[in-house]
C-alpha positions as CSV (number, residue, x, y, z in Angstrom):
1,M,-51.7,21.8,-24.7
2,C,-49.5,20.8,-21.8
3,T,-51.6,19.3,-19.0
4,L,-49.4,20.7,-16.3
5,C,-48.7,24.3,-17.2
6,E,-51.5,24.8,-19.7
7,K,-49.4,27.3,-21.6
8,H,-47.4,25.4,-24.2
9,E,-47.9,22.6,-26.6
10,E,-47.3,19.3,-25.0
11,S,-44.4,17.2,-26.2
12,I,-41.9,14.8,-24.6
13,H,-39.2,17.4,-24.6
14,H,-41.5,20.1,-23.1
15,L,-42.9,17.8,-20.5
16,F,-39.5,16.6,-19.2
17,F,-37.3,19.7,-19.8
18,E,-39.2,22.9,-20.5
19,C,-42.4,22.7,-18.4
20,P,-42.1,24.9,-15.2
21,N,-42.7,21.8,-13.1
22,A,-39.8,20.0,-14.8
23,L,-37.6,23.0,-14.4
24,Y,-38.4,23.2,-10.7
25,I,-37.6,19.5,-10.2
26,W,-34.4,19.6,-12.2
27,S,-33.3,22.7,-10.2
28,W,-33.9,20.8,-7.0
29,V,-31.9,17.9,-8.4
30,R,-28.9,20.2,-9.2
31,Q,-29.0,21.6,-5.7
32,S,-28.8,18.1,-4.3
33,F,-25.5,17.4,-6.0
34,P,-22.9,20.2,-5.7
35,T,-21.0,21.2,-8.8
36,S,-23.7,19.6,-11.0
37,H,-25.1,21.5,-14.0
38,F,-27.3,20.3,-16.8
39,S,-30.2,21.7,-18.8
40,N,-31.0,19.1,-21.5
41,K,-31.0,15.4,-22.2
42,D,-27.3,15.3,-23.2
43,G,-26.4,17.2,-20.0
44,L,-28.5,14.7,-18.0
45,L,-26.6,11.7,-19.5
46,S,-23.2,13.4,-18.7
47,F,-24.5,14.0,-15.2
48,I,-25.2,10.3,-14.7
49,K,-21.9,9.1,-16.3
50,S,-19.7,11.4,-14.2
51,D,-16.8,9.9,-12.2
52,D,-18.4,9.4,-8.8
53,S,-18.4,6.7,-6.1
54,P,-20.6,3.7,-6.6
55,L,-23.1,5.0,-4.1
56,V,-23.4,8.5,-5.6
57,K,-23.7,7.0,-9.1
58,L,-26.6,4.9,-7.8
59,I,-28.3,7.9,-6.1
60,K,-28.0,10.0,-9.3
61,L,-29.5,7.2,-11.4
62,V,-32.3,6.7,-8.9
63,V,-33.1,10.4,-8.6
64,I,-33.2,10.9,-12.4
65,T,-35.4,7.8,-12.8
66,F,-37.8,8.8,-10.1
67,S,-37.9,12.4,-11.3
68,I,-38.9,11.3,-14.9
69,W,-41.4,8.9,-13.5
70,M,-42.9,11.5,-11.2
71,L,-43.2,14.1,-14.1
72,W,-45.1,11.5,-16.1
73,R,-47.2,10.6,-13.1
74,M,-48.0,14.3,-12.4
75,R,-49.1,14.7,-16.0
76,N,-51.4,11.7,-15.9
77,Y,-52.9,12.7,-12.5
78,A,-53.5,16.2,-13.8
79,R,-55.3,14.9,-16.8
80,F,-57.3,12.1,-15.2
81,Q,-57.5,12.8,-11.5
82,D,-56.2,15.7,-9.3
83,K,-53.0,17.7,-9.7
84,I,-49.9,16.7,-7.7
85,E,-48.2,19.7,-6.2
86,V,-44.5,19.9,-7.2
87,S,-43.4,20.2,-3.6
88,R,-45.2,16.9,-2.9
89,A,-43.6,15.3,-6.0
90,I,-40.1,16.3,-4.7
91,S,-40.8,14.9,-1.3
92,V,-41.8,11.5,-2.9
93,I,-38.7,11.5,-5.1
94,K,-36.5,12.2,-2.0
95,D,-38.2,9.5,0.1
96,L,-37.9,6.8,-2.6
97,T,-34.2,7.7,-3.2
98,C,-33.5,7.4,0.5
99,L,-35.2,4.0,0.6
100,V,-33.1,2.7,-2.3
101,G,-29.9,4.2,-0.9
102,K,-30.4,2.7,2.5
103,S,-31.0,-0.8,1.0
104,S,-27.9,-0.6,-1.2
105,K,-24.4,-1.9,-0.3
106,A,-22.6,0.4,-2.7
107,S,-19.6,2.2,-1.2
108,M,-18.9,5.9,-1.0
109,K,-15.8,8.0,-1.1
110,N,-14.6,9.7,2.1
111,D,-15.0,13.2,0.8
112,M,-17.3,16.2,1.4
113,M,-19.1,15.7,-2.0
114,D,-20.4,12.2,-1.0
115,F,-21.1,13.2,2.6
116,S,-23.2,16.2,1.5
117,V,-25.2,14.0,-1.0
118,I,-26.0,11.2,1.4
119,K,-26.8,13.7,4.2
120,F,-29.2,15.5,1.9
121,F,-31.1,12.3,1.1
122,G,-30.9,11.0,4.7
123,I,-28.9,7.9,3.7
124,N,-26.5,6.2,6.1
125,T,-22.8,6.3,5.3
126,H,-21.5,3.4,3.2
127,T,-17.8,3.6,3.5
128,G,-15.8,0.8,1.8
129,N,-13.8,-1.8,3.7
130,V,-11.0,-0.1,5.6
131,L,-7.9,-2.2,4.9
132,R,-5.3,-2.6,7.6
133,P,-2.0,-1.2,6.3
134,L,0.7,-3.9,6.2
135,P,4.3,-2.6,6.2
136,V,6.5,-4.4,3.7
137,R,10.1,-3.7,4.2
138,W,13.4,-5.5,4.4
139,E,14.6,-6.1,8.0
140,F,18.2,-6.7,8.7
141,P,19.2,-9.8,10.7
142,S,20.5,-9.9,14.3
143,P,24.2,-9.9,15.0
144,G,25.8,-13.2,14.0
145,W,23.0,-14.0,11.5
146,V,23.0,-14.0,7.7
147,K,19.8,-13.2,5.9
148,I,19.1,-14.9,2.5
149,N,16.5,-13.5,0.1
150,T,15.6,-15.6,-2.8
151,D,13.3,-15.4,-5.8
152,G,12.3,-17.2,-8.9
153,A,10.7,-16.2,-12.2
154,A,9.4,-17.8,-15.4
155,R,8.5,-16.1,-18.6
156,G,5.3,-18.2,-19.3
157,Y,3.7,-21.1,-17.5
158,P,5.9,-22.9,-18.1
159,G,8.6,-20.8,-19.8
160,L,12.2,-19.9,-19.6
161,A,13.0,-19.6,-15.9
162,A,15.7,-18.5,-13.6
163,C,16.3,-18.1,-9.9
164,G,18.6,-16.1,-7.6
165,G,19.5,-15.2,-4.1
166,I,21.4,-12.6,-2.1
167,F,23.2,-12.9,1.3
168,R,23.5,-10.0,3.7
169,G,24.9,-9.7,7.2
170,S,23.6,-8.0,10.3
171,M,25.2,-4.7,9.2
172,R,23.5,-5.0,5.9
173,E,26.8,-5.8,4.3
174,F,26.9,-7.8,1.1
175,I,28.2,-11.3,1.6
176,G,27.3,-13.0,-1.7
177,A,24.8,-13.7,-4.4
178,L,23.8,-16.3,-7.0
179,S,21.7,-16.6,-10.1
180,V,20.9,-19.8,-12.0
181,F,19.3,-20.3,-15.4
182,L,16.7,-23.2,-15.1
183,D,15.7,-23.7,-18.8
184,V,11.9,-24.2,-19.1
185,Q,10.1,-24.4,-15.7
186,T,7.0,-23.1,-13.9
187,V,7.4,-20.1,-11.6
188,L,6.6,-22.3,-8.6
189,V,9.5,-24.7,-9.4
190,A,11.7,-21.7,-10.0
191,G,10.8,-20.5,-6.5
192,F,11.8,-23.8,-5.0
193,Y,15.0,-23.9,-7.0
194,G,15.9,-20.4,-5.6
195,V,15.7,-21.7,-2.1
196,I,17.5,-25.0,-2.9
197,Y,20.5,-23.3,-4.6
198,A,20.6,-20.6,-1.9
199,L,20.8,-23.2,1.0
200,K,23.4,-25.2,-1.0
201,E,25.5,-22.0,-1.2
202,A,24.8,-21.3,2.5
203,Q,26.3,-24.7,3.4
204,K,29.4,-24.0,1.3
205,L,29.8,-20.7,3.2
206,G,29.5,-22.6,6.5
207,L,26.6,-20.6,7.8
208,T,25.3,-21.6,11.2
209,N,22.7,-18.9,11.7
210,A,20.6,-18.4,8.6
211,W,17.4,-16.5,8.0
212,L,15.7,-17.4,4.7
213,E,13.1,-15.0,3.3
214,C,11.1,-15.3,0.1
215,D,7.8,-14.2,-1.5
216,F,6.6,-17.7,-2.3
217,A,4.2,-18.6,0.5
218,L,4.0,-22.2,-0.7
219,V,7.8,-22.5,-0.5
220,C,7.8,-21.2,3.1
221,V,5.0,-23.6,4.1
222,A,7.0,-26.5,2.5
223,F,9.4,-26.4,5.4
224,T,6.7,-27.9,7.5
225,A,4.3,-29.4,5.0
226,R,6.4,-31.4,2.5
227,T,3.4,-32.2,0.3
228,N,3.8,-28.9,-1.4
229,V,7.1,-29.8,-2.9
230,P,7.1,-30.8,-6.6
231,W,8.0,-34.5,-6.9
232,M,11.1,-33.9,-9.0
233,L,12.6,-31.7,-6.3
234,R,11.8,-33.8,-3.2
235,N,15.3,-35.4,-2.8
236,R,17.0,-32.0,-3.1
237,W,14.5,-30.5,-0.7
238,N,15.1,-33.3,1.9
239,T,18.8,-32.5,1.7
240,C,18.0,-28.8,2.4
241,L,15.8,-29.8,5.4
242,N,18.6,-32.0,6.7
243,Y,21.0,-29.0,6.6
244,C,18.5,-26.6,8.2
245,G,18.0,-29.1,11.0
246,K,21.7,-28.9,11.9
247,I,21.9,-25.1,12.2
248,R,19.9,-22.2,13.7
249,F,17.5,-21.5,10.9
250,R,14.3,-19.5,10.4
251,V,12.1,-18.9,7.3
252,T,9.7,-16.0,6.7
253,H,7.4,-14.9,3.9
254,I,7.6,-11.4,2.5
255,F,5.1,-9.7,0.1
256,R,6.4,-8.5,-3.3
């Protein structure tokens, strides 16, 4: 005979899913999470595995764990000591869930579902890190300047590689472009070659105001810290630096 309800034969399924005390607790759990419905073990597993934020997933797991633990504790107390009122059991489950939620660093979504859940359990908001938006766009150069965008790529590390560049004026007009097959190289070497060939072309065009822009941060830094330059390219790189020192030149990094 069930120790809690004293009406039905006791079994694991009855104790955790059919006993009036269990039904009352699960009803309270469903009310804690809007749009949640379950009535058996399979539904309970689906409830835990649903697509929620890390914080709500943790709260669900904790609530289910403490609810099962409390039902078993209520059964043992009723058999060996005094009965635990179901309202008291729910209060303990809620307090323990709140304690775990407050000590967790899991993040939540910024939506009403998550806010209603954490408010119900008295947990502080755990919003994720708010990233500062970074605009990535092509900006045209000032009058009299030419902007050079370069890039390099390799299919493998190393692998077949190539580099290229494009020249545009202050009115966004097309001035020229280049592409060079590099045989087998690393992507970093391809990035350096893109700048080297582009500056060589800029010298041929007689540019005196050049703005170089590429997405290789190491290449951009190499204009001031030459230690980043691969050894096989250092002579060519020094030639580029010599040319850049004779004209009005700037270099910037742009994200892909």
